[in-house]
PDB file with SEQRES, HELIX, SHEET and CRYST1 records, atoms N, CA, C and O in Angstrom:
SEQRES   1 A   88  UNK UNK UNK UNK UNK UNK UNK UNK UNK UNK UNK UNK UNK          
SEQRES   2 A   88  UNK UNK UNK UNK UNK UNK UNK UNK UNK UNK UNK UNK UNK          
SEQRES   3 A   88  UNK UNK UNK UNK UNK UNK UNK UNK UNK UNK UNK UNK UNK          
SEQRES   4 A   88  UNK UNK UNK UNK UNK UNK UNK UNK UNK UNK UNK UNK UNK          
SEQRES   5 A   88  UNK UNK UNK UNK UNK UNK UNK UNK UNK UNK UNK UNK UNK          
SEQRES   6 A   88  UNK UNK UNK UNK UNK UNK UNK UNK UNK UNK UNK UNK UNK          
SEQRES   7 A   88  UNK UNK UNK UNK UNK UNK UNK UNK UNK UNK                      
HELIX    1 AA1 UNK A    2  UNK A   47  1                                  46    
HELIX    2 AA2 UNK A   51  UNK A   54  1                                   4    
HELIX    3 AA3 UNK A   57  UNK A   67  1                                  11    
HELIX    4 AA4 UNK A   69  UNK A   87  1                                  19    
CRYST1    1.000    1.000    1.000  90.00  90.00  90.00 P 1           1          
ATOM      1  N   UNK A   1      55.411 -34.862 -13.141  1.00  0.00           N  
ATOM      2  CA  UNK A   1      54.698 -34.477 -11.944  1.00  0.00           C  
ATOM      3  C   UNK A   1      53.539 -33.545 -12.261  1.00  0.00           C  
ATOM      4  O   UNK A   1      52.689 -33.329 -11.396  1.00  0.00           O  
ATOM      5  N   UNK A   2      53.470 -32.992 -13.443  1.00  0.00           N  
ATOM      6  CA  UNK A   2      52.408 -32.063 -13.793  1.00  0.00           C  
ATOM      7  C   UNK A   2      51.038 -32.709 -13.771  1.00  0.00           C  
ATOM      8  O   UNK A   2      50.078 -32.108 -13.289  1.00  0.00           O  
ATOM      9  N   UNK A   3      50.929 -33.935 -14.290  1.00  0.00           N  
ATOM     10  CA  UNK A   3      49.638 -34.593 -14.325  1.00  0.00           C  
ATOM     11  C   UNK A   3      49.182 -35.001 -12.928  1.00  0.00           C  
ATOM     12  O   UNK A   3      47.988 -34.979 -12.631  1.00  0.00           O  
ATOM     13  N   UNK A   4      50.141 -35.379 -12.064  1.00  0.00           N  
ATOM     14  CA  UNK A   4      49.807 -35.748 -10.692  1.00  0.00           C  
ATOM     15  C   UNK A   4      49.302 -34.532  -9.905  1.00  0.00           C  
ATOM     16  O   UNK A   4      48.359 -34.632  -9.120  1.00  0.00           O  
ATOM     17  N   UNK A   5      49.942 -33.402 -10.129  1.00  0.00           N  
ATOM     18  CA  UNK A   5      49.495 -32.171  -9.477  1.00  0.00           C  
ATOM     19  C   UNK A   5      48.099 -31.777  -9.962  1.00  0.00           C  
ATOM     20  O   UNK A   5      47.296 -31.274  -9.176  1.00  0.00           O  
ATOM     21  N   UNK A   6      47.801 -31.994 -11.232  1.00  0.00           N  
ATOM     22  CA  UNK A   6      46.464 -31.712 -11.759  1.00  0.00           C  
ATOM     23  C   UNK A   6      45.410 -32.593 -11.098  1.00  0.00           C  
ATOM     24  O   UNK A   6      44.337 -32.118 -10.727  1.00  0.00           O  
ATOM     25  N   UNK A   7      45.722 -33.876 -10.953  1.00  0.00           N  
ATOM     26  CA  UNK A   7      44.779 -34.796 -10.322  1.00  0.00           C  
ATOM     27  C   UNK A   7      44.547 -34.418  -8.861  1.00  0.00           C  
ATOM     28  O   UNK A   7      43.410 -34.389  -8.391  1.00  0.00           O  
ATOM     29  N   UNK A   8      45.628 -34.131  -8.154  1.00  0.00           N  
ATOM     30  CA  UNK A   8      45.507 -33.738  -6.745  1.00  0.00           C  
ATOM     31  C   UNK A   8      44.732 -32.431  -6.622  1.00  0.00           C  
ATOM     32  O   UNK A   8      43.915 -32.284  -5.713  1.00  0.00           O  
ATOM     33  N   UNK A   9      44.974 -31.489  -7.515  1.00  0.00           N  
ATOM     34  CA  UNK A   9      44.237 -30.227  -7.506  1.00  0.00           C  
ATOM     35  C   UNK A   9      42.754 -30.427  -7.745  1.00  0.00           C  
ATOM     36  O   UNK A   9      41.926 -29.791  -7.093  1.00  0.00           O  
ATOM     37  N   UNK A  10      42.407 -31.317  -8.686  1.00  0.00           N  
ATOM     38  CA  UNK A  10      40.998 -31.605  -8.950  1.00  0.00           C  
ATOM     39  C   UNK A  10      40.333 -32.273  -7.754  1.00  0.00           C  
ATOM     40  O   UNK A  10      39.194 -31.952  -7.414  1.00  0.00           O  
ATOM     41  N   UNK A  11      41.036 -33.194  -7.120  1.00  0.00           N  
ATOM     42  CA  UNK A  11      40.494 -33.859  -5.928  1.00  0.00           C  
ATOM     43  C   UNK A  11      40.282 -32.841  -4.813  1.00  0.00           C  
ATOM     44  O   UNK A  11      39.263 -32.885  -4.124  1.00  0.00           O  
ATOM     45  N   UNK A  12      41.216 -31.938  -4.630  1.00  0.00           N  
ATOM     46  CA  UNK A  12      41.073 -30.912  -3.594  1.00  0.00           C  
ATOM     47  C   UNK A  12      39.898 -29.991  -3.890  1.00  0.00           C  
ATOM     48  O   UNK A  12      39.183 -29.583  -2.975  1.00  0.00           O  
ATOM     49  N   UNK A  13      39.695 -29.662  -5.159  1.00  0.00           N  
ATOM     50  CA  UNK A  13      38.551 -28.821  -5.526  1.00  0.00           C  
ATOM     51  C   UNK A  13      37.224 -29.534  -5.271  1.00  0.00           C  
ATOM     52  O   UNK A  13      36.270 -28.916  -4.796  1.00  0.00           O  
ATOM     53  N   UNK A  14      37.158 -30.814  -5.578  1.00  0.00           N  
ATOM     54  CA  UNK A  14      35.936 -31.583  -5.338  1.00  0.00           C  
ATOM     55  C   UNK A  14      35.647 -31.663  -3.837  1.00  0.00           C  
ATOM     56  O   UNK A  14      34.504 -31.503  -3.409  1.00  0.00           O  
ATOM     57  N   UNK A  15      36.686 -31.910  -3.048  1.00  0.00           N  
ATOM     58  CA  UNK A  15      36.502 -31.976  -1.594  1.00  0.00           C  
ATOM     59  C   UNK A  15      36.050 -30.627  -1.047  1.00  0.00           C  
ATOM     60  O   UNK A  15      35.147 -30.567  -0.213  1.00  0.00           O  
ATOM     61  N   UNK A  16      36.670 -29.551  -1.508  1.00  0.00           N  
ATOM     62  CA  UNK A  16      36.296 -28.216  -1.036  1.00  0.00           C  
ATOM     63  C   UNK A  16      34.857 -27.887  -1.413  1.00  0.00           C  
ATOM     64  O   UNK A  16      34.118 -27.319  -0.609  1.00  0.00           O  
ATOM     65  N   UNK A  17      34.456 -28.242  -2.629  1.00  0.00           N  
ATOM     66  CA  UNK A  17      33.081 -27.980  -3.067  1.00  0.00           C  
ATOM     67  C   UNK A  17      32.085 -28.803  -2.257  1.00  0.00           C  
ATOM     68  O   UNK A  17      31.019 -28.305  -1.895  1.00  0.00           O  
ATOM     69  N   UNK A  18      32.425 -30.057  -1.973  1.00  0.00           N  
ATOM     70  CA  UNK A  18      31.552 -30.911  -1.174  1.00  0.00           C  
ATOM     71  C   UNK A  18      31.400 -30.363   0.243  1.00  0.00           C  
ATOM     72  O   UNK A  18      30.301 -30.362   0.796  1.00  0.00           O  
ATOM     73  N   UNK A  19      32.494 -29.899   0.825  1.00  0.00           N  
ATOM     74  CA  UNK A  19      32.430 -29.330   2.167  1.00  0.00           C  
ATOM     75  C   UNK A  19      31.575 -28.071   2.174  1.00  0.00           C  
ATOM     76  O   UNK A  19      30.782 -27.869   3.095  1.00  0.00           O  
ATOM     77  N   UNK A  20      31.722 -27.227   1.166  1.00  0.00           N  
ATOM     78  CA  UNK A  20      30.902 -26.014   1.077  1.00  0.00           C  
ATOM     79  C   UNK A  20      29.419 -26.367   0.976  1.00  0.00           C  
ATOM     80  O   UNK A  20      28.591 -25.781   1.673  1.00  0.00           O  
ATOM     81  N   UNK A  21      29.086 -27.315   0.118  1.00  0.00           N  
ATOM     82  CA  UNK A  21      27.681 -27.700  -0.050  1.00  0.00           C  
ATOM     83  C   UNK A  21      27.123 -28.323   1.220  1.00  0.00           C  
ATOM     84  O   UNK A  21      26.001 -28.017   1.623  1.00  0.00           O  
ATOM     85  N   UNK A  22      27.899 -29.193   1.850  1.00  0.00           N  
ATOM     86  CA  UNK A  22      27.439 -29.833   3.075  1.00  0.00           C  
ATOM     87  C   UNK A  22      27.225 -28.812   4.184  1.00  0.00           C  
ATOM     88  O   UNK A  22      26.242 -28.891   4.921  1.00  0.00           O  
ATOM     89  N   UNK A  23      28.138 -27.857   4.305  1.00  0.00           N  
ATOM     90  CA  UNK A  23      28.002 -26.824   5.326  1.00  0.00           C  
ATOM     91  C   UNK A  23      26.787 -25.950   5.063  1.00  0.00           C  
ATOM     92  O   UNK A  23      26.036 -25.634   5.986  1.00  0.00           O  
ATOM     93  N   UNK A  24      26.591 -25.562   3.821  1.00  0.00           N  
ATOM     94  CA  UNK A  24      25.435 -24.748   3.484  1.00  0.00           C  
ATOM     95  C   UNK A  24      24.141 -25.520   3.752  1.00  0.00           C  
ATOM     96  O   UNK A  24      23.192 -24.960   4.302  1.00  0.00           O  
ATOM     97  N   UNK A  25      24.094 -26.778   3.377  1.00  0.00           N  
ATOM     98  CA  UNK A  25      22.920 -27.608   3.610  1.00  0.00           C  
ATOM     99  C   UNK A  25      22.658 -27.765   5.105  1.00  0.00           C  
ATOM    100  O   UNK A  25      21.509 -27.706   5.544  1.00  0.00           O  
ATOM    101  N   UNK A  26      23.711 -27.963   5.881  1.00  0.00           N  
ATOM    102  CA  UNK A  26      23.559 -28.094   7.332  1.00  0.00           C  
ATOM    103  C   UNK A  26      23.019 -26.811   7.947  1.00  0.00           C  
ATOM    104  O   UNK A  26      22.173 -26.859   8.840  1.00  0.00           O  
ATOM    105  N   UNK A  27      23.497 -25.676   7.480  1.00  0.00           N  
ATOM    106  CA  UNK A  27      23.017 -24.411   8.022  1.00  0.00           C  
ATOM    107  C   UNK A  27      21.553 -24.167   7.655  1.00  0.00           C  
ATOM    108  O   UNK A  27      20.796 -23.624   8.459  1.00  0.00           O  
ATOM    109  N   UNK A  28      21.154 -24.562   6.454  1.00  0.00           N  
ATOM    110  CA  UNK A  28      19.753 -24.431   6.057  1.00  0.00           C  
ATOM    111  C   UNK A  28      18.883 -25.329   6.945  1.00  0.00           C  
ATOM    112  O   UNK A  28      17.810 -24.919   7.388  1.00  0.00           O  
ATOM    113  N   UNK A  29      19.351 -26.546   7.197  1.00  0.00           N  
ATOM    114  CA  UNK A  29      18.601 -27.444   8.070  1.00  0.00           C  
ATOM    115  C   UNK A  29      18.513 -26.885   9.483  1.00  0.00           C  
ATOM    116  O   UNK A  29      17.465 -26.976  10.122  1.00  0.00           O  
ATOM    117  N   UNK A  30      19.592 -26.313   9.970  1.00  0.00           N  
ATOM    118  CA  UNK A  30      19.596 -25.704  11.296  1.00  0.00           C  
ATOM    119  C   UNK A  30      18.606 -24.540  11.350  1.00  0.00           C  
ATOM    120  O   UNK A  30      17.873 -24.380  12.326  1.00  0.00           O  
ATOM    121  N   UNK A  31      18.593 -23.738  10.298  1.00  0.00           N  
ATOM    122  CA  UNK A  31      17.688 -22.595  10.212  1.00  0.00           C  
ATOM    123  C   UNK A  31      16.234 -23.055  10.221  1.00  0.00           C  
ATOM    124  O   UNK A  31      15.419 -22.528  10.978  1.00  0.00           O  
ATOM    125  N   UNK A  32      15.913 -24.018   9.396  1.00  0.00           N  
ATOM    126  CA  UNK A  32      14.541 -24.518   9.315  1.00  0.00           C  
ATOM    127  C   UNK A  32      14.152 -25.195  10.638  1.00  0.00           C  
ATOM    128  O   UNK A  32      13.025 -25.042  11.108  1.00  0.00           O  
ATOM    129  N   UNK A  33      15.075 -25.929  11.224  1.00  0.00           N  
ATOM    130  CA  UNK A  33      14.804 -26.567  12.510  1.00  0.00           C  
ATOM    131  C   UNK A  33      14.561 -25.561  13.616  1.00  0.00           C  
ATOM    132  O   UNK A  33      13.714 -25.776  14.483  1.00  0.00           O  
ATOM    133  N   UNK A  34      15.295 -24.471  13.591  1.00  0.00           N  
ATOM    134  CA  UNK A  34      15.095 -23.422  14.585  1.00  0.00           C  
ATOM    135  C   UNK A  34      13.718 -22.791  14.453  1.00  0.00           C  
ATOM    136  O   UNK A  34      13.026 -22.575  15.447  1.00  0.00           O  
ATOM    137  N   UNK A  35      13.332 -22.501  13.233  1.00  0.00           N  
ATOM    138  CA  UNK A  35      12.000 -21.920  13.007  1.00  0.00           C  
ATOM    139  C   UNK A  35      10.912 -22.914  13.416  1.00  0.00           C  
ATOM    140  O   UNK A  35       9.932 -22.538  14.059  1.00  0.00           O  
ATOM    141  N   UNK A  36      11.085 -24.174  13.044  1.00  0.00           N  
ATOM    142  CA  UNK A  36      10.102 -25.200  13.398  1.00  0.00           C  
ATOM    143  C   UNK A  36      10.004 -25.332  14.912  1.00  0.00           C  
ATOM    144  O   UNK A  36       8.902 -25.410  15.455  1.00  0.00           O  
ATOM    145  N   UNK A  37      11.137 -25.357  15.596  1.00  0.00           N  
ATOM    146  CA  UNK A  37      11.139 -25.454  17.054  1.00  0.00           C  
ATOM    147  C   UNK A  37      10.507 -24.245  17.719  1.00  0.00           C  
ATOM    148  O   UNK A  37       9.819 -24.375  18.732  1.00  0.00           O  
ATOM    149  N   UNK A  38      10.740 -23.075  17.154  1.00  0.00           N  
ATOM    150  CA  UNK A  38      10.175 -21.847  17.710  1.00  0.00           C  
ATOM    151  C   UNK A  38       8.655 -21.853  17.622  1.00  0.00           C  
ATOM    152  O   UNK A  38       7.968 -21.433  18.553  1.00  0.00           O  
ATOM    153  N   UNK A  39       8.143 -22.326  16.512  1.00  0.00           N  
ATOM    154  CA  UNK A  39       6.701 -22.325  16.287  1.00  0.00           C  
ATOM    155  C   UNK A  39       6.012 -23.624  16.692  1.00  0.00           C  
ATOM    156  O   UNK A  39       4.811 -23.772  16.467  1.00  0.00           O  
ATOM    157  N   UNK A  40       6.741 -24.569  17.284  1.00  0.00           N  
ATOM    158  CA  UNK A  40       6.163 -25.873  17.606  1.00  0.00           C  
ATOM    159  C   UNK A  40       4.977 -25.755  18.556  1.00  0.00           C  
ATOM    160  O   UNK A  40       3.955 -26.408  18.345  1.00  0.00           O  
ATOM    161  N   UNK A  41       5.091 -24.943  19.586  1.00  0.00           N  
ATOM    162  CA  UNK A  41       3.973 -24.768  20.524  1.00  0.00           C  
ATOM    163  C   UNK A  41       2.774 -24.124  19.841  1.00  0.00           C  
ATOM    164  O   UNK A  41       1.631 -24.508  20.088  1.00  0.00           O  
ATOM    165  N   UNK A  42       3.038 -23.142  18.979  1.00  0.00           N  
ATOM    166  CA  UNK A  42       1.938 -22.467  18.284  1.00  0.00           C  
ATOM    167  C   UNK A  42       1.250 -23.410  17.297  1.00  0.00           C  
ATOM    168  O   UNK A  42       0.027 -23.396  17.163  1.00  0.00           O  
ATOM    169  N   UNK A  43       2.040 -24.220  16.616  1.00  0.00           N  
ATOM    170  CA  UNK A  43       1.465 -25.184  15.677  1.00  0.00           C  
ATOM    171  C   UNK A  43       0.645 -26.215  16.434  1.00  0.00           C  
ATOM    172  O   UNK A  43      -0.446 -26.586  16.001  1.00  0.00           O  
ATOM    173  N   UNK A  44       1.171 -26.682  17.573  1.00  0.00           N  
ATOM    174  CA  UNK A  44       0.457 -27.680  18.370  1.00  0.00           C  
ATOM    175  C   UNK A  44      -0.853 -27.109  18.904  1.00  0.00           C  
ATOM    176  O   UNK A  44      -1.868 -27.805  18.934  1.00  0.00           O  
ATOM    177  N   UNK A  45      -0.834 -25.848  19.324  1.00  0.00           N  
ATOM    178  CA  UNK A  45      -2.055 -25.231  19.835  1.00  0.00           C  
ATOM    179  C   UNK A  45      -3.065 -25.013  18.710  1.00  0.00           C  
ATOM    180  O   UNK A  45      -4.266 -25.203  18.903  1.00  0.00           O  
ATOM    181  N   UNK A  46      -2.578 -24.616  17.541  1.00  0.00           N  
ATOM    182  CA  UNK A  46      -3.474 -24.351  16.413  1.00  0.00           C  
ATOM    183  C   UNK A  46      -4.131 -25.627  15.896  1.00  0.00           C  
ATOM    184  O   UNK A  46      -5.330 -25.648  15.617  1.00  0.00           O  
ATOM    185  N   UNK A  47      -3.343 -26.682  15.774  1.00  0.00           N  
ATOM    186  CA  UNK A  47      -3.867 -27.938  15.225  1.00  0.00           C  
ATOM    187  C   UNK A  47      -4.453 -28.846  16.295  1.00  0.00           C  
ATOM    188  O   UNK A  47      -5.054 -29.872  15.975  1.00  0.00           O  
ATOM    189  N   UNK A  48      -4.285 -28.480  17.563  1.00  0.00           N  
ATOM    190  CA  UNK A  48      -4.757 -29.263  18.700  1.00  0.00           C  
ATOM    191  C   UNK A  48      -4.208 -30.687  18.655  1.00  0.00           C  
ATOM    192  O   UNK A  48      -4.918 -31.665  18.891  1.00  0.00           O  
ATOM    193  N   UNK A  49      -2.909 -30.764  18.341  1.00  0.00           N  
ATOM    194  CA  UNK A  49      -2.200 -32.041  18.299  1.00  0.00           C  
ATOM    195  C   UNK A  49      -1.099 -31.974  19.346  1.00  0.00           C  
ATOM    196  O   UNK A  49      -0.512 -30.918  19.578  1.00  0.00           O  
ATOM    197  N   UNK A  50      -0.830 -33.097  19.968  1.00  0.00           N  
ATOM    198  CA  UNK A  50       0.250 -33.143  20.947  1.00  0.00           C  
ATOM    199  C   UNK A  50       1.577 -32.802  20.274  1.00  0.00           C  
ATOM    200  O   UNK A  50       1.883 -33.322  19.202  1.00  0.00           O  
ATOM    201  N   UNK A  51       2.362 -31.929  20.903  1.00  0.00           N  
ATOM    202  CA  UNK A  51       3.599 -31.502  20.241  1.00  0.00           C  
ATOM    203  C   UNK A  51       4.635 -32.615  20.156  1.00  0.00           C  
ATOM    204  O   UNK A  51       5.563 -32.521  19.353  1.00  0.00           O  
ATOM    205  N   UNK A  52       4.503 -33.664  20.959  1.00  0.00           N  
ATOM    206  CA  UNK A  52       5.411 -34.806  20.818  1.00  0.00           C  
ATOM    207  C   UNK A  52       5.208 -35.519  19.483  1.00  0.00           C  
ATOM    208  O   UNK A  52       6.153 -36.070  18.918  1.00  0.00           O  
ATOM    209  N   UNK A  53       3.993 -35.505  18.991  1.00  0.00           N  
ATOM    210  CA  UNK A  53       3.721 -36.098  17.672  1.00  0.00           C  
ATOM    211  C   UNK A  53       4.323 -35.223  16.577  1.00  0.00           C  
ATOM    212  O   UNK A  53       4.847 -35.732  15.586  1.00  0.00           O  
ATOM    213  N   UNK A  54       4.246 -33.894  16.761  1.00  0.00           N  
ATOM    214  CA  UNK A  54       4.769 -32.977  15.740  1.00  0.00           C  
ATOM    215  C   UNK A  54       6.286 -33.042  15.614  1.00  0.00           C  
ATOM    216  O   UNK A  54       6.841 -32.651  14.588  1.00  0.00           O  
ATOM    217  N   UNK A  55       6.952 -33.529  16.642  1.00  0.00           N  
ATOM    218  CA  UNK A  55       8.414 -33.657  16.566  1.00  0.00           C  
ATOM    219  C   UNK A  55       8.809 -34.656  15.485  1.00  0.00           C  
ATOM    220  O   UNK A  55       9.865 -34.519  14.867  1.00  0.00           O  
ATOM    221  N   UNK A  56       7.966 -35.662  15.254  1.00  0.00           N  
ATOM    222  CA  UNK A  56       8.298 -36.709  14.286  1.00  0.00           C  
ATOM    223  C   UNK A  56       7.922 -36.351  12.848  1.00  0.00           C  
ATOM    224  O   UNK A  56       8.257 -37.093  11.925  1.00  0.00           O  
ATOM    225  N   UNK A  57       7.236 -35.232  12.644  1.00  0.00           N  
ATOM    226  CA  UNK A  57       6.838 -34.833  11.288  1.00  0.00           C  
ATOM    227  C   UNK A  57       8.059 -34.662  10.368  1.00  0.00           C  
ATOM    228  O   UNK A  57       8.034 -35.180   9.252  1.00  0.00           O  
ATOM    229  N   UNK A  58       9.129 -33.959  10.786  1.00  0.00           N  
ATOM    230  CA  UNK A  58      10.276 -33.832   9.882  1.00  0.00           C  
ATOM    231  C   UNK A  58      10.931 -35.171   9.541  1.00  0.00           C  
ATOM    232  O   UNK A  58      11.415 -35.356   8.424  1.00  0.00           O  
ATOM    233  N   UNK A  59      10.949 -36.095  10.487  1.00  0.00           N  
ATOM    234  CA  UNK A  59      11.554 -37.406  10.226  1.00  0.00           C  
ATOM    235  C   UNK A  59      10.726 -38.172   9.195  1.00  0.00           C  
ATOM    236  O   UNK A  59      11.274 -38.781   8.276  1.00  0.00           O  
ATOM    237  N   UNK A  60       9.429 -38.137   9.352  1.00  0.00           N  
ATOM    238  CA  UNK A  60       8.555 -38.828   8.394  1.00  0.00           C  
ATOM    239  C   UNK A  60       8.686 -38.203   7.005  1.00  0.00           C  
ATOM    240  O   UNK A  60       8.755 -38.910   6.000  1.00  0.00           O  
ATOM    241  N   UNK A  61       8.720 -36.868   6.962  1.00  0.00           N  
ATOM    242  CA  UNK A  61       8.886 -36.198   5.667  1.00  0.00           C  
ATOM    243  C   UNK A  61      10.241 -36.520   5.045  1.00  0.00           C  
ATOM    244  O   UNK A  61      10.341 -36.674   3.827  1.00  0.00           O  
ATOM    245  N   UNK A  62      11.276 -36.624   5.863  1.00  0.00           N  
ATOM    246  CA  UNK A  62      12.605 -36.971   5.339  1.00  0.00           C  
ATOM    247  C   UNK A  62      12.608 -38.378   4.754  1.00  0.00           C  
ATOM    248  O   UNK A  62      13.190 -38.612   3.694  1.00  0.00           O  
ATOM    249  N   UNK A  63      11.964 -39.309   5.438  1.00  0.00           N  
ATOM    250  CA  UNK A  63      11.899 -40.680   4.913  1.00  0.00           C  
ATOM    251  C   UNK A  63      11.109 -40.720   3.610  1.00  0.00           C  
ATOM    252  O   UNK A  63      11.511 -41.385   2.654  1.00  0.00           O  
ATOM    253  N   UNK A  64       9.980 -40.005   3.574  1.00  0.00           N  
ATOM    254  CA  UNK A  64       9.205 -39.950   2.328  1.00  0.00           C  
ATOM    255  C   UNK A  64       9.998 -39.302   1.199  1.00  0.00           C  
ATOM    256  O   UNK A  64       9.963 -39.774   0.063  1.00  0.00           O  
ATOM    257  N   UNK A  65      10.714 -38.221   1.509  1.00  0.00           N  
ATOM    258  CA  UNK A  65      11.504 -37.539   0.483  1.00  0.00           C  
ATOM    259  C   UNK A  65      12.640 -38.423  -0.028  1.00  0.00           C  
ATOM    260  O   UNK A  65      13.038 -38.319  -1.188  1.00  0.00           O  
ATOM    261  N   UNK A  66      13.156 -39.285   0.831  1.00  0.00           N  
ATOM    262  CA  UNK A  66      14.237 -40.183   0.414  1.00  0.00           C  
ATOM    263  C   UNK A  66      13.742 -41.188  -0.622  1.00  0.00           C  
ATOM    264  O   UNK A  66      14.469 -41.542  -1.550  1.00  0.00           O  
ATOM    265  N   UNK A  67      12.508 -41.641  -0.458  1.00  0.00           N  
ATOM    266  CA  UNK A  67      11.986 -42.666  -1.354  1.00  0.00           C  
ATOM    267  C   UNK A  67      11.158 -42.130  -2.513  1.00  0.00           C  
ATOM    268  O   UNK A  67      11.037 -42.807  -3.534  1.00  0.00           O  
ATOM    269  N   UNK A  68      10.581 -40.932  -2.387  1.00  0.00           N  
ATOM    270  CA  UNK A  68       9.707 -40.394  -3.433  1.00  0.00           C  
ATOM    271  C   UNK A  68      10.273 -39.064  -3.915  1.00  0.00           C  
ATOM    272  O   UNK A  68      10.294 -38.089  -3.164  1.00  0.00           O  
ATOM    273  N   UNK A  69      10.722 -39.019  -5.140  1.00  0.00           N  
ATOM    274  CA  UNK A  69      11.372 -37.830  -5.688  1.00  0.00           C  
ATOM    275  C   UNK A  69      10.424 -36.639  -5.737  1.00  0.00           C  
ATOM    276  O   UNK A  69      10.836 -35.509  -5.474  1.00  0.00           O  
ATOM    277  N   UNK A  70       9.160 -36.879  -6.070  1.00  0.00           N  
ATOM    278  CA  UNK A  70       8.210 -35.771  -6.176  1.00  0.00           C  
ATOM    279  C   UNK A  70       8.020 -35.070  -4.831  1.00  0.00           C  
ATOM    280  O   UNK A  70       7.918 -33.845  -4.774  1.00  0.00           O  
ATOM    281  N   UNK A  71       7.973 -35.841  -3.764  1.00  0.00           N  
ATOM    282  CA  UNK A  71       7.853 -35.236  -2.433  1.00  0.00           C  
ATOM    283  C   UNK A  71       9.116 -34.459  -2.097  1.00  0.00           C  
ATOM    284  O   UNK A  71       9.041 -33.386  -1.499  1.00  0.00           O  
ATOM    285  N   UNK A  72      10.261 -34.982  -2.469  1.00  0.00           N  
ATOM    286  CA  UNK A  72      11.515 -34.278  -2.220  1.00  0.00           C  
ATOM    287  C   UNK A  72      11.536 -32.931  -2.946  1.00  0.00           C  
ATOM    288  O   UNK A  72      11.964 -31.926  -2.380  1.00  0.00           O  
ATOM    289  N   UNK A  73      11.082 -32.913  -4.180  1.00  0.00           N  
ATOM    290  CA  UNK A  73      11.048 -31.657  -4.941  1.00  0.00           C  
ATOM    291  C   UNK A  73      10.063 -30.686  -4.322  1.00  0.00           C  
ATOM    292  O   UNK A  73      10.360 -29.498  -4.198  1.00  0.00           O  
ATOM    293  N   UNK A  74       8.891 -31.174  -3.928  1.00  0.00           N  
ATOM    294  CA  UNK A  74       7.890 -30.316  -3.297  1.00  0.00           C  
ATOM    295  C   UNK A  74       8.419 -29.725  -1.987  1.00  0.00           C  
ATOM    296  O   UNK A  74       8.261 -28.531  -1.733  1.00  0.00           O  
ATOM    297  N   UNK A  75       9.042 -30.558  -1.164  1.00  0.00           N  
ATOM    298  CA  UNK A  75       9.598 -30.063   0.093  1.00  0.00           C  
ATOM    299  C   UNK A  75      10.716 -29.057  -0.151  1.00  0.00           C  
ATOM    300  O   UNK A  75      10.832 -28.065   0.569  1.00  0.00           O  
ATOM    301  N   UNK A  76      11.533 -29.309  -1.161  1.00  0.00           N  
ATOM    302  CA  UNK A  76      12.597 -28.367  -1.493  1.00  0.00           C  
ATOM    303  C   UNK A  76      12.022 -27.009  -1.873  1.00  0.00           C  
ATOM    304  O   UNK A  76      12.510 -25.973  -1.420  1.00  0.00           O  
ATOM    305  N   UNK A  77      10.992 -27.014  -2.701  1.00  0.00           N  
ATOM    306  CA  UNK A  77      10.370 -25.749  -3.117  1.00  0.00           C  
ATOM    307  C   UNK A  77       9.742 -25.045  -1.919  1.00  0.00           C  
ATOM    308  O   UNK A  77       9.872 -23.829  -1.778  1.00  0.00           O  
ATOM    309  N   UNK A  78       9.061 -25.799  -1.052  1.00  0.00           N  
ATOM    310  CA  UNK A  78       8.454 -25.198   0.128  1.00  0.00           C  
ATOM    311  C   UNK A  78       9.510 -24.614   1.073  1.00  0.00           C  
ATOM    312  O   UNK A  78       9.338 -23.509   1.588  1.00  0.00           O  
ATOM    313  N   UNK A  79      10.585 -25.341   1.298  1.00  0.00           N  
ATOM    314  CA  UNK A  79      11.644 -24.836   2.178  1.00  0.00           C  
ATOM    315  C   UNK A  79      12.350 -23.634   1.559  1.00  0.00           C  
ATOM    316  O   UNK A  79      12.708 -22.692   2.266  1.00  0.00           O  
ATOM    317  N   UNK A  80      12.548 -23.662   0.264  1.00  0.00           N  
ATOM    318  CA  UNK A  80      13.153 -22.518  -0.416  1.00  0.00           C  
ATOM    319  C   UNK A  80      12.248 -21.299  -0.309  1.00  0.00           C  
ATOM    320  O   UNK A  80      12.719 -20.187  -0.070  1.00  0.00           O  
ATOM    321  N   UNK A  81      10.938 -21.513  -0.488  1.00  0.00           N  
ATOM    322  CA  UNK A  81       9.988 -20.405  -0.330  1.00  0.00           C  
ATOM    323  C   UNK A  81       9.980 -19.875   1.084  1.00  0.00           C  
ATOM    324  O   UNK A  81       9.869 -18.667   1.291  1.00  0.00           O  
ATOM    325  N   UNK A  82      10.098 -20.767   2.074  1.00  0.00           N  
ATOM    326  CA  UNK A  82      10.149 -20.328   3.476  1.00  0.00           C  
ATOM    327  C   UNK A  82      11.381 -19.472   3.739  1.00  0.00           C  
ATOM    328  O   UNK A  82      11.300 -18.426   4.383  1.00  0.00           O  
ATOM    329  N   UNK A  83      12.515 -19.926   3.235  1.00  0.00           N  
ATOM    330  CA  UNK A  83      13.752 -19.164   3.444  1.00  0.00           C  
ATOM    331  C   UNK A  83      13.683 -17.811   2.750  1.00  0.00           C  
ATOM    332  O   UNK A  83      14.042 -16.789   3.336  1.00  0.00           O  
ATOM    333  N   UNK A  84      13.226 -17.801   1.508  1.00  0.00           N  
ATOM    334  CA  UNK A  84      13.119 -16.530   0.778  1.00  0.00           C  
ATOM    335  C   UNK A  84      12.097 -15.629   1.458  1.00  0.00           C  
ATOM    336  O   UNK A  84      12.318 -14.423   1.570  1.00  0.00           O  
ATOM    337  N   UNK A  85      10.984 -16.194   1.913  1.00  0.00           N  
ATOM    338  CA  UNK A  85       9.952 -15.408   2.585  1.00  0.00           C  
ATOM    339  C   UNK A  85      10.427 -14.774   3.877  1.00  0.00           C  
ATOM    340  O   UNK A  85      10.021 -13.661   4.211  1.00  0.00           O  
ATOM    341  N   UNK A  86      11.282 -15.470   4.601  1.00  0.00           N  
ATOM    342  CA  UNK A  86      11.797 -14.939   5.861  1.00  0.00           C  
ATOM    343  C   UNK A  86      12.766 -13.796   5.602  1.00  0.00           C  
ATOM    344  O   UNK A  86      12.769 -12.808   6.337  1.00  0.00           O  
ATOM    345  N   UNK A  87      13.576 -13.918   4.580  1.00  0.00           N  
ATOM    346  CA  UNK A  87      14.598 -12.910   4.334  1.00  0.00           C  
ATOM    347  C   UNK A  87      14.085 -11.719   3.515  1.00  0.00           C  
ATOM    348  O   UNK A  87      14.787 -10.712   3.421  1.00  0.00           O  
ATOM    349  N   UNK A  88      12.917 -11.795   2.934  1.00  0.00           N  
ATOM    350  CA  UNK A  88      12.401 -10.674   2.150  1.00  0.00           C  
ATOM    351  C   UNK A  88      11.399  -9.867   2.905  1.00  0.00           C  
ATOM    352  O   UNK A  88      10.872  -8.887   2.378  1.00  0.00           O  
TER     353      UNK A  88                                                      
END                                                                             
């Protein structure tokens, strides 16, 4: 039974780590979404673009990041800088 307990323990650790990462990622997305929503009117006024169009910007960026690794890395660095900038 020792080897079975080891396997079950490893599976539980992987599940726990995945849940932690998913929760942290979800909270970061919630944080960024809150900031984006808060500034949506200001961004729309500054760029003179309808704010309904700006709602689709994150979706378009997500699709691009899914298919293009370089864009995903750039967005990750920008979002990380935004989070660090807000907390410092």
